[in-house]
C-alpha positions, 0 to 999 in steps of 0.5 A: 820653500823658495824664499830669497835669503840674502846674506852680508858677511862683514869680516872687518874687525869692529875694533879696528875702526878709528872714528872720532866723536861718533860711535860705530853704530851711529856711523853705520846708521849714517852710511845706511841713510846714504845722505852724502852730507851726513857721511862727510861729517864722519871723521877718522879712519873707517871702512863700514858696511850697513844693511837694510833688507836687500840694500847694502851701503858701504863707505871708507876713508882714503887711508884703508882698503875695503873689498867685497865679493858677491857669492852665489848661493841657491838660497840667495846671494852672499856679500862678503866684505873685508879689508883683504882679498885673502880674507874673502877667499878663506871665507869662501873656502869655509863655505864651499864656495871657493870655485867661484873665486878669482881675485879680479872678481873682488871689488874695492869700494872707492874712497870718498863714495858711498857704494850701494848694492841691491842684493836681488839675485841673478843677474846682479845690478851694478853698484851705485856710487854716490860721492860724499866728499866733494871739496871745492877746487880753487877756493883759496887765494893764490898766496903761498903764505896763506895757503901754507898756514891753512894747509899745515894748520889743518895738518896740525889739527888732525895730528893733535886729534890723533895724539889725544886719543893715544894711550898715555905714554905710547911711543910714536914713530915717524917713518922719516926720509927728511923729505917735505911730507915726512919732515912736516909730519915730524916737525908738527908732531914734535911741536904738538908734543911740546904744546900738549905737554907730552914727553918728547922722548916718546918720539922717534924718526925711523929712517931706512938705510940700505947701502949708501942710501941718500935718504939716510944722509938727507934725514940726518942733515934735516934734523941736525940743522934744526938741533933735533938729531937725537930723535933720529934712529937709522934702520940699516938693512941689506938688499937681501932683506927686500923680499918682492914675493912676500911684499906682493902677498902682503900688499895684494897688488902688482903695480911696480912703483907701489910694490917697490915702495911697499917692499921698503916699507915692509922691511923697515916695519919688520926691523922696527918690530924686531927692535921694539916688540911692543911698539904700535903707533907709526906715522908717515907722510903718505898722501902729501905728494898726491895733495900737492900734485908733486909727481913727475908728469913726464914719467906718465905718458897718460898725463899732462899738466892740464889733466893734473891741474883740472881733474878733481883729486886725480892723484887721490882717486885716479880718473874717477868712478864711472870713467873708462880707466877706473878699475872696479877691482882696485879703484884708482890713485891713492884710493888703490895704492894706499895698501902699499902703506897700510898692509905692511904695517898692519901685517906686523901689528902696527897702527899707522896714521897718514895725516895727509889723507884726512879729509880736512887736509885734502880739502885745503889742498883741493882749494889751492888755485894751482892754475893761478900759481903755476900757469901750466909751468911744470917746474913751478908746480914741482916747487910749489909743495916745498914752498907752501909746506915750509911756509906753513911749518915756519908759521906754526912751529917756528922751524925753518924746515929744510926743503930737498928735491923730491925723491921716491921713498924706494929711491931714497931708502936704498943705494940704487946700485944695490936695487936688484929685485924691484928695478928689474921687475916689470908689471907683467911679471909682478902680475903673474906672481900675484895671480900665482897666489891663487892658482 
C-alpha cells in the first residue's frame, strides 16, 4: 500500500535523435552506464534519458536543449524530460500537477555532462554532473597554417558525415551573412557537394535583409568575389516582420542579445518556409565565435582576456557546472543560448545543423594555444579567427575566402536605424514578458 513508485516521462521524440553509427537504445545503455569515455564516443546530435531503478542519467550534445522537471506525487516522484518548457507544463496540466510549476523550477541538462538524478523522494538530492567531453587545452602547435588545416578539416569531416545521411536530392540551405563562420560553412559544403558527386543546384545561401542591411552587401560581395553569386538568395523583409513577443515564446528565454538574434532567425525561417513549403535542411555557423573566442570582451564587464583564454570552453559552457554563476534553469554559454538557433528553425519544421558545435570541431578549437598566439593582445585575438579559418578553407578548397570584420547576426541583418524593438528592450522587460507566458 505504501510502495514508493518513481516515474520517468520522456517527452523527447525518439525520431528526432540524430545519432551517427549507433542505434538509440545502444546510446541509451551507454549513457545509463555513466562511463564518461564511452559517452564521449556517441557522435551526432542527441538528447537522451536513461533509467534503471531509481537512477536516471541524461546527456545531450551542445546543439539541442534538454530540460527536466521533478513533480511530486503521493506515490512517488515523476521526472518529466523534454526539449521545451511548455511541453513540461502541458504534461503537468494533463496530470493535474500544474500548481507545482514555475519556469524557474525546470532545469537544463548542461552540455558535455552526464546528469544523474536519484528518484528517492522528498527531499530530493541535487543532481550529479559528470563531464564526458574533456578536450585538452593548448595541445596544438602555434602555427595558424597547421591550425587552419586541422580546424577546417574537422569541420569538413562533420559536414561530410551529415551530407551522406541526407535523403537523395534534398535541398540544403545555409543561413549566410558572408562572415567567417557562415562563409566557411558554405564554401566547405559547396566543396563537398562537388567532391561527393552531389548536385550543387540543391544548395542555396539565404541572406536576411531588412532595410539597407550590411550583411546583404557583404554576402553578395563574398560570393561574387569567388564566382558563386548564383547561390545567393536574398530574403527581404521589413522591420515590422520582427516580432519580439513571439520570439520569446518560441525561444523560451529573455537574454537581449539572444532574443535579438533569434528574432532575426525566426523571421528568416518564416519567409523561407513561406517560399519553400517542403524545405527541411538548414545549416548555419553558430558556434564558430565561441570556438575561436571571437566576442568583444569590452562589452562584458565580467570578462578579461585572461578569463577568456584560461577558462575551458568558457563561451560554450559559461563559467561551468558547480560555479556560483552557473544557472541550473538555463545552464551557461552556448549550452544555454543555442535555443536562439534551434527553436526558431525547429518551430517551423526545419532540421538545423551547426557543424561548429560538434565535438570533433570543438576539440580542435580547444587545442589552439591562444596564449602563445596572442600574448593577451585582444586585437590579435579578434584577428585570429579570420586568419585560422581562411587558411584552412584555402588549404581544403582552394578558395581565397574573403574575411570581413565581425558583426553580430542581428546587427548585420537589419539597418540599425530601423531596429526599433530589440534595441530598446532591456533584460528586465524581456524577463517580464517571458514570465507572463506562464501567469
